[in-house]
C-alpha positions in Angstrom: 1.1 4.7 -9.1 4.4 4.9 -7.5 7.8 5.0 -9.2 9.4 1.9 -8.7 11.3 2.0 -5.7 14.3 -0.5 -4.3 14.1 -3.8 -2.5 16.1 -4.7 0.3 17.5 -7.9 0.5 18.7 -9.4 3.8 20.4 -12.5 3.2 23.8 -14.0 4.7 24.1 -16.7 2.2 25.7 -16.2 -1.0 23.9 -19.0 -2.9 20.4 -17.5 -1.5 21.1 -14.3 -2.6 22.3 -15.0 -6.0 19.4 -17.5 -6.4 17.2 -14.8 -5.5 18.3 -11.9 -7.7 18.4 -14.3 -10.8 14.9 -15.3 -9.9 13.8 -11.7 -9.6 15.3 -10.9 -13.2 14.2 -14.4 -14.6 10.6 -12.6 -14.1 11.8 -9.2 -15.4 11.3 -7.1 -12.0 12.6 -3.8 -13.0 13.3 -2.7 -9.2 16.7 -2.4 -7.9 17.7 -4.8 -5.2 20.1 -3.6 -2.5 21.9 -6.5 -0.4 22.5 -6.3 3.0 24.4 -9.6 4.2 23.9 -9.6 7.8 21.2 -8.0 10.1 23.5 -5.0 11.2 24.0 -4.0 7.5 20.1 -3.9 7.1 19.7 -1.4 10.1 22.8 0.6 8.7 20.8 0.4 5.1 17.3 1.7 6.8 18.8 4.2 9.1 21.2 5.3 5.9 24.4 5.2 8.1 27.8 3.9 7.7 28.2 2.7 3.9 24.7 3.2 3.4 24.6 7.2 4.5 24.2 8.0 0.6 21.7 6.0 -0.4 18.3 7.6 -1.9 16.0 8.6 1.2 13.2 6.5 -0.3 12.6 3.6 2.4 12.5 0.1 0.2 9.1 -0.9 -1.0 9.9 -4.4 0.8 12.5 -6.0 2.8 13.1 -9.4 1.9 14.5 -10.6 5.6 16.5 -13.8 6.4 15.7 -15.2 10.0 19.1 -17.0 10.8 21.9 -14.5 10.3 25.3 -13.5 12.5 25.8 -10.1 14.2 21.9 -9.2 14.5 19.3 -12.0 13.6 16.1 -11.4 11.6 14.0 -11.2 14.6 15.6 -8.5 16.1 15.9 -6.6 12.8 12.1 -7.1 12.5 11.5 -5.9 16.2 13.3 -2.7 15.6 11.8 -1.9 12.1 8.2 -2.3 13.7 9.0 -0.5 16.7 10.1 2.4 14.8 7.5 5.2 13.9 9.7 6.1 10.7 10.4 2.4 9.5 6.9 0.4 10.8 4.9 0.9 7.4 7.7 -0.9 5.4 6.5 -4.2 4.7 8.9 -7.1 6.1 8.5 -10.4 4.4 10.4 -13.5 6.2 12.0 -15.3 3.7 13.7 -18.1 5.6 14.2 -21.9 5.8 13.3 -21.8 9.2 10.1 -24.2 9.6 9.9 -23.6 13.6 6.6 -22.9 14.8 8.6 -20.6 17.3 10.0 -18.7 14.5 7.0 -17.9 12.6 5.1 -16.8 15.5 7.4 -14.5 16.9 7.9 -13.0 13.3 4.1 -12.8 13.3 4.0 -11.3 16.4 6.5 -8.8 16.1 4.7 -7.7 12.9 6.0 -9.0 9.8 4.0 -8.8 7.0 4.4 -12.4 5.7 6.5 -15.7 6.5 7.6 -17.3 3.6 9.6 -20.5 3.5 12.4 -21.0 0.9 11.7 -23.8 -1.1 14.5 -26.1 -1.8 14.0 -26.8 -5.3 15.1 -24.0 -7.5 12.2 -23.7 -9.9 9.8 -23.4 -7.0 12.1 -20.9 -5.1 12.2 -18.8 -8.2 8.6 -18.6 -8.6 8.5 -17.9 -4.9 10.2 -15.0 -5.2 9.0 -13.6 -8.4 5.7 -13.9 -7.0 6.9 -11.9 -3.7 8.5 -9.2 -5.8 5.5 -8.8 -8.1 3.0 -8.5 -5.3 4.7 -6.4 -3.1 6.8 -4.3 -5.7 4.3 -4.1 -8.2 0.7 -5.0 -6.9 0.6 -3.5 -3.4 0.2 0.3 -2.7 2.7 1.5 -0.1 1.5 4.1 2.2 2.4 7.4 1.4 5.7 8.8 3.0 5.6 9.9 6.4 2.2 8.1 6.9 4.0 5.9 10.3 5.2 8.9 11.6 3.8 9.6 14.9 
């Protein structure tokens, strides 16, 4: 079994960041959560550059990725992650309020592992985030490091 690895939350809404962190804490997920406030920060995190240059080498166990963000949107982050042999095996879950079918289809075409709509109700939101955290951080067995390299 793998030791606990970090979760990367990519979210530009401070309120949604707070809700997500509270939901994970409420359900006693021990994983550390790193937060990127937009797509550009997410890419810096994943490529270990800028303020994330000194972060641990191991990739996050999962990326919870918002769709509509400034600088670089979620679809572009997803495109870059799944197009990079060193990153493509990292599970990416689109965690979004977008109910647009085109966003759903584009996300899966680009390689999203899941597409989860953010519930409006806090209790439902908390439960959804907790289920995501438990599955991706504890239940799912990720491939060994370097397995996506070609």
